[in-house]
C-alpha positions as CSV (number, residue, x, y, z in Angstrom):
1,M,-0.3,0.2,-0.5
2,E,2.4,2.4,1.2
3,Q,4.8,1.9,-1.9
4,S,1.6,2.3,-4.2
5,N,0.7,5.8,-3.0
6,Q,5.3,6.4,-3.6
7,K,4.3,6.0,-7.0
8,E,1.1,7.6,-6.6
9,E,3.2,11.4,-5.5
10,L,6.4,10.7,-8.1
11,L,3.5,10.8,-10.5
12,L,2.1,13.5,-9.4
13,S,5.4,15.6,-8.9
14,H,6.1,15.1,-12.3
15,Q,2.9,15.9,-14.0
16,K,3.8,19.3,-14.8
17,E,7.0,18.9,-16.4
18,D,7.7,18.4,-20.2
19,F,9.3,15.3,-21.2
20,Q,9.3,15.2,-24.5
21,P,13.1,16.6,-24.0
22,V,14.1,12.8,-22.5
23,I,11.8,11.1,-24.6
24,E,14.4,12.0,-27.5
25,A,16.9,12.1,-25.6
26,I,16.6,8.7,-25.0
27,D,15.5,7.6,-28.8
28,D,19.1,9.5,-29.6
29,W,21.3,7.7,-26.6
30,Q,19.1,4.2,-28.2
31,G,20.7,4.9,-31.8
32,I,24.1,5.2,-30.4
33,F,23.9,2.5,-28.1
34,E,23.4,0.5,-30.9
35,I,25.8,1.1,-32.8
36,A,28.2,0.3,-30.0
37,L,26.2,-2.7,-30.2
38,D,27.3,-3.7,-33.9
39,T,30.6,-2.6,-33.8
40,A,31.7,-4.3,-31.1
41,A,29.5,-7.9,-33.0
42,Q,31.5,-7.2,-35.8
43,L,34.3,-7.4,-33.3
44,L,34.3,-10.1,-31.0
45,P,32.2,-13.9,-31.4
46,P,29.1,-14.4,-30.2
47,E,29.8,-16.4,-27.2
48,Q,31.6,-13.7,-26.0
49,F,29.1,-10.6,-27.2
50,P,26.1,-11.9,-27.5
51,A,24.5,-8.6,-29.4
52,T,21.0,-9.9,-30.6
53,D,19.9,-10.4,-26.2
54,L,21.4,-6.8,-25.5
55,Q,20.0,-5.0,-28.7
56,A,16.7,-6.5,-27.1
57,S,17.6,-5.8,-24.1
58,L,18.2,-2.0,-24.8
59,A,14.5,-1.4,-27.4
60,E,13.0,-2.9,-24.1
61,M,14.5,-0.7,-21.7
62,C,13.7,2.3,-23.9
63,N,10.5,1.2,-24.5
64,L,10.1,1.2,-21.5
65,L,11.4,4.7,-20.1
66,R,8.9,6.0,-23.1
67,D,6.0,4.6,-22.1
68,V,6.4,5.4,-18.6
69,L,7.1,9.3,-19.5
70,S,4.5,9.3,-22.1
71,Q,1.4,8.0,-19.4
72,C,2.8,11.1,-17.7
73,K,2.2,13.2,-20.5
74,L,-0.9,12.1,-20.9
75,Q,-1.6,12.3,-17.2
76,E,-1.1,15.4,-17.2
77,R,-3.7,16.8,-19.6
């Protein structure tokens, strides 16, 4: 129950912020990390560098961050 209240308070405290620049920065950083992952995958064998798994994790993390920040913006309206 207390954790739920903390999440709600945190959400309310950020409702008036504009997260669009942060979302755009996430897009930029995701692109940079994807290039780095591709480069590392060319230099290391798959046994040492699981690029596919890392790319999937990166995509999931970035999508989650975008979704959370977008929801904060939507709830503001």
